[in-house]
C-alpha positions in Angstrom: 20.2 29.0 -4.2 22.6 27.8 -6.8 23.1 31.4 -8.2 23.6 32.8 -4.7 26.1 30.2 -3.7 28.2 30.5 -6.8 28.3 34.4 -6.6 28.6 34.9 -2.8 30.9 31.9 -2.0 33.3 32.3 -4.8 36.9 32.4 -3.4 35.8 31.7 0.1 38.3 29.4 1.9 40.1 29.2 -1.4 37.4 27.4 -3.3 35.6 28.5 -6.4 31.9 29.1 -6.2 31.1 26.0 -8.3 33.1 23.8 -6.0 31.0 25.2 -3.0 27.9 24.0 -4.8 29.2 20.4 -4.6 30.2 20.8 -1.0 26.9 22.1 0.1 24.9 19.7 -2.0 26.8 16.9 -0.4 26.0 18.1 3.0 22.3 18.4 2.3 22.3 15.0 0.7 23.9 13.2 3.6 21.6 15.0 6.1 18.4 14.0 4.3 19.5 10.6 3.6 20.0 10.1 7.3 16.6 11.7 8.0 15.0 9.2 5.6 15.5 6.4 8.1 13.0 8.2 10.4 10.9 10.3 8.0 9.8 7.7 5.5 6.8 5.9 7.0 6.9 2.8 4.5 3.7 0.9 4.1 0.5 1.6 6.1 0.1 -2.1 6.9 3.8 -2.6 7.7 5.1 0.8 8.9 8.7 1.7 9.5 9.3 1.2 13.2 11.8 4.1 13.2 9.2 6.5 11.9 8.3 7.6 15.5 5.8 10.2 14.2 3.7 7.7 12.2 0.9 6.5 14.5 -1.4 3.4 14.0 -4.4 5.7 13.3 -2.4 7.1 10.2 -2.1 3.6 8.8 -5.7 2.7 9.5 -6.9 5.9 7.7 -4.7 4.9 4.7 -6.1 1.4 4.6 -9.7 2.5 4.9 -9.0 4.9 1.9 -7.6 2.0 -0.1 -10.7 -0.1 0.6 -13.0 2.8 -0.1 -11.4 3.5 -3.5 -11.2 -0.3 -4.5 -7.4 -0.7 -4.1 -5.7 -3.8 -2.8 -3.5 -3.4 0.2 0.3 -2.9 -0.4 2.4 -6.0 0.1 5.9 -7.3 -0.4 6.9 -8.3 -3.9 7.1 -12.1 -4.3 8.6 -14.3 -7.0 5.1 -15.2 -8.0 4.1 -11.6 -8.4 7.3 -10.7 -10.2 6.9 -13.5 -12.7 3.2 -12.4 -13.2 4.4 -8.8 -13.7 7.2 -9.5 -16.2 5.0 -11.9 -18.2 2.4 -9.1 -18.7 2.5 -6.3 -21.4 1.7 -3.6 -18.9 5.2 -3.2 -17.4 6.8 -2.8 -20.8 4.1 -0.5 -22.1 4.2 1.8 -19.1 8.0 1.8 -19.0 8.1 3.0 -22.7 5.4 5.5 -22.2 7.1 7.0 -19.1 10.6 7.1 -20.7 9.2 8.7 -23.9 7.2 11.4 -21.9 10.3 12.4 -19.9 12.8 12.3 -22.6 10.4 14.1 -24.9 10.3 17.1 -22.6 14.0 17.1 -21.8 14.9 20.1 -23.9 14.3 22.5 -21.0 17.4 21.0 -19.2 19.6 22.9 -21.8 18.2 26.3 -21.2 21.4 27.3 -19.4 23.5 26.3 -22.3 21.3 28.4 -24.6 21.7 31.5 -22.3 25.4 30.9 -22.1 25.8 30.9 -25.9 24.1 34.2 -26.5 26.5 37.1 -27.3 26.2 40.9 -27.5 27.1 42.6 -30.8 30.7 43.3 -29.4 31.1 39.5 -28.9 30.8 39.7 -25.0 28.6 37.3 -23.3 25.0 38.6 -22.9 24.4 36.8 -19.5 27.0 36.3 -16.8 27.2 33.0 -14.8 24.8 34.3 -12.0 22.3 35.2 -14.6 22.7 32.0 -16.4 21.8 30.1 -13.2 19.1 32.5 -12.1 17.0 32.9 -15.2 15.9 29.3 -15.4 14.5 29.6 -11.9 11.5 31.2 -13.6 11.0 28.1 -15.6 11.3 26.0 -12.3 8.5 28.2 -10.8 6.4 27.5 -13.8 7.0 23.8 -13.4 6.0 23.8 -9.7 2.8 25.7 -10.4 1.8 23.5 -13.4 2.5 20.2 -11.7 0.0 21.3 -9.1 -2.4 22.4 -11.8 -2.2 19.1 -13.7 -2.6 17.1 -10.5 -5.6 19.0 -9.3 -7.3 19.0 -12.8 -6.6 15.3 -12.9 -8.6 14.7 -9.7 -11.3 17.3 -10.4 -12.0 16.1 -13.9 -11.4 12.4 -13.0 -9.1 11.8 -16.0 -5.4 11.1 -16.4 -5.0 10.2 -20.1 -6.6 13.4 -21.4 -4.1 15.7 -19.5 -1.2 13.5 -20.6 -2.2 14.1 -24.2 -2.8 17.8 -23.6 0.7 18.2 -22.1 2.4 16.2 -24.9 0.6 18.5 -27.4 1.8 21.6 -25.6 5.3 20.1 -25.5 5.3 19.7 -29.3 4.9 23.5 -29.8 8.4 24.5 -28.4 10.0 21.5 -30.2 8.7 22.8 -33.5 9.7 26.4 -32.9 13.2 25.3 -31.7 13.6 22.9 -34.7 13.1 25.9 -37.0 15.2 28.3 -34.9 18.2 25.9 -34.7 18.3 25.5 -38.5 17.3 29.1 -39.4 18.2 31.3 -36.4 18.1 34.5 -38.5 14.5 33.9 -39.6 13.0 33.3 -36.1 12.9 35.9 -33.4 15.2 35.2 -30.4 12.2 36.0 -28.2 10.5 32.9 -29.7 13.4 30.8 -28.5 13.1 32.2 -25.0 9.4 31.6 -25.0 9.9 28.1 -26.1 12.2 27.2 -23.3 9.7 28.6 -20.7 6.8 26.8 -22.4 8.7 23.5 -22.1 8.4 23.8 -18.2 4.6 23.7 -18.5 4.4 20.1 -19.6 6.6 18.4 -17.0 3.7 16.9 -15.1 3.2 13.7 -17.2 5.1 11.4 -14.9 2.9 11.8 -11.9 -0.2 11.4 -14.0 1.2 8.2 -15.6 1.8 6.5 -12.2 -1.6 7.7 -10.9 -3.2 6.2 -14.0 -1.3 3.0 -13.4 -2.9 2.8 -10.0 -6.3 3.2 -11.6 -5.5 0.5 -14.3 -4.5 -2.3 -12.0 -5.8 -1.5 -8.4 -5.9 -5.2 -7.7 -2.2 -5.9 -8.0 0.1 -3.9 -5.7 3.1 -6.0 -6.5 2.8 -5.1 -10.2 2.4 -1.4 -9.5 5.6 -1.4 -7.4 7.6 -3.3 -10.0 6.2 -1.2 -12.9 7.2 2.1 -11.2 10.6 0.8 -10.4 11.3 -0.6 -13.9 10.0 2.6 -15.5 12.2 4.9 -13.5 15.3 2.6 -13.7 14.7 2.2 -17.5 14.5 6.0 -18.1 17.8 6.6 -16.2 19.5 3.7 -18.0 18.4 5.2 -21.5 19.1 8.9 -20.6 22.6 8.1 -19.3 23.8 7.6 -22.9 21.2 8.8 -25.3 21.2 12.5 -24.2 24.9 12.7 -24.9 24.2 11.7 -28.5 21.0 13.6 -29.0 21.9 16.8 -27.2 25.7 17.1 -27.5 27.1 20.2 -25.6 29.4 21.0 -28.6 26.2 21.6 -30.7 24.6 23.9 -28.2 22.3 25.7 -28.7 21.9 24.6 -32.3 21.1 20.9 -31.8 21.0 19.0 -35.0 18.5 16.3 -33.9 17.6 17.2 -30.3 14.2 19.0 -30.8 13.2 16.8 -33.7 13.7 13.7 -31.6 11.7 15.2 -28.8 8.8 16.0 -31.1 8.8 12.4 -32.3 8.8 11.1 -28.7 5.9 13.3 -27.7 3.9 12.1 -30.8 4.6 8.6 -29.5 3.3 9.6 -26.1 0.1 10.7 -27.6 -0.4 7.6 -29.7 0.5 5.3 -26.8 -1.8 7.2 -24.4 -4.7 7.0 -26.7 -4.0 3.3 -27.3 -3.9 2.6 -23.6 -7.1 4.4 -23.1 -8.7 2.1 -25.7 -7.3 -1.0 -24.0 -8.4 0.2 -20.7 -12.1 0.8 -21.6 -12.2 -2.4 -23.8 -10.4 -4.9 -21.5 -9.0 -3.6 -18.2 -12.2 -1.9 -17.0 -14.0 -5.2 -16.9 -11.3 -6.7 -14.5 -11.4 -3.7 -12.3 -15.2 -3.9 -12.1 -15.1 -7.6 -11.1 -12.5 -6.8 -8.4 -14.6 -4.0 -7.0 -17.7 -6.2 -7.0 -15.9 -9.0 -5.1 -14.5 -6.4 -2.6 -18.0 -4.9 -2.1 -19.7 -8.2 -2.0 -17.2 -9.5 0.6 -17.6 -6.4 2.7 -21.4 -6.6 2.6 -21.3 -10.3 3.6 -19.1 -9.6 6.5 -21.2 -6.7 7.6 -24.4 -8.8 7.6 -22.8 -11.3 9.8 -22.0 -8.7 12.4 -24.8 -8.6 14.9 -25.5 -5.6 17.0 -23.3 -3.2 14.9 -24.6 0.3 14.5 -25.3 1.6 10.9 -22.5 4.1 11.4 -20.1 1.5 12.5 -20.9 -0.7 9.5 -20.4 2.2 7.2 -16.9 2.7 8.4 -15.9 -0.9 8.5 -13.8 -2.5 5.8 -13.0 -6.1 4.8 -10.8 -8.1 7.2 -7.2 -9.0 6.4 -8.1 -12.5 5.5 -11.0 -11.3 3.3 -8.7 -8.9 1.4 -6.0 -11.6 0.9 -8.8 -13.9 -0.5 -10.1 -11.3 -2.8 -6.6 -10.4 -4.0 -5.6 -14.0 -4.8 -8.8 -14.6 -6.8 -8.8 -11.4 -8.8 -5.2 -10.7 -9.7 -4.7 -12.1 -13.2 -2.5 -11.4 -16.0 -3.5 -8.2 -17.9 
């Protein structure tokens, strides 16, 4: 779309193609921002009243799935929950892990600058503006496919941490190749640089797995999960706003002095932190999850036994009452 707009709209109404990109992007942004008031359903137990399409049965299905998978119901963040979350190590650990995983795979962003820098033997540019915008679309297609692959594998294999490590390991490969290419471009084939950029798109599915893993780690504390996700994303943007200008300066493109090396170091950090979190999970957090699940199941069984005349099928579909869930949550949400 970007390539099409810049080539076909160039000069239309006296505006350059790149200016039309901003105009059209602004229009799309405003439309979808307005649609968000009606399309975002909010929480299943406190739905958005303007989401006319979201019916009560949708919320009931969501809540039954939470109970079936041992998850506490979502709730508003309170001061008590915020204090509990920020006094825990989890929020800082996940925020660092998330930032490192995203920044460590950031090299793909500069693929267009790499293409723009390439010259023919006569000194002319190898790729015109449309091609520079269009070629990375292939990488984006790879990204879309592999985000689905990583997500499906995660659920099929029932593991998050393993696939995070695999992606980080894959991400190190282009970092090493490009580190050598940037310092010795005559000794490494240009095709290896092309391949490295496209390989970089394979390992962009770490963020969804990290947040899915977070839900697995602390299912009993929805307040903490909300805050951890918010802090992680905000922290990443706060860091990338200034760090990428220093690590990936445009004047060095495409021969970055420290970019690929720093990305390699960050991905090694991701592997180490992921393995460490897996150890902590199995050694300590798993016990708290099991205790929460046992209380949830026990409360559910006790409530079912007290219901006279209920059919076996009705009992199987039933879940803990609102008061039961709140009691369980208050007793099992501890500092982790």
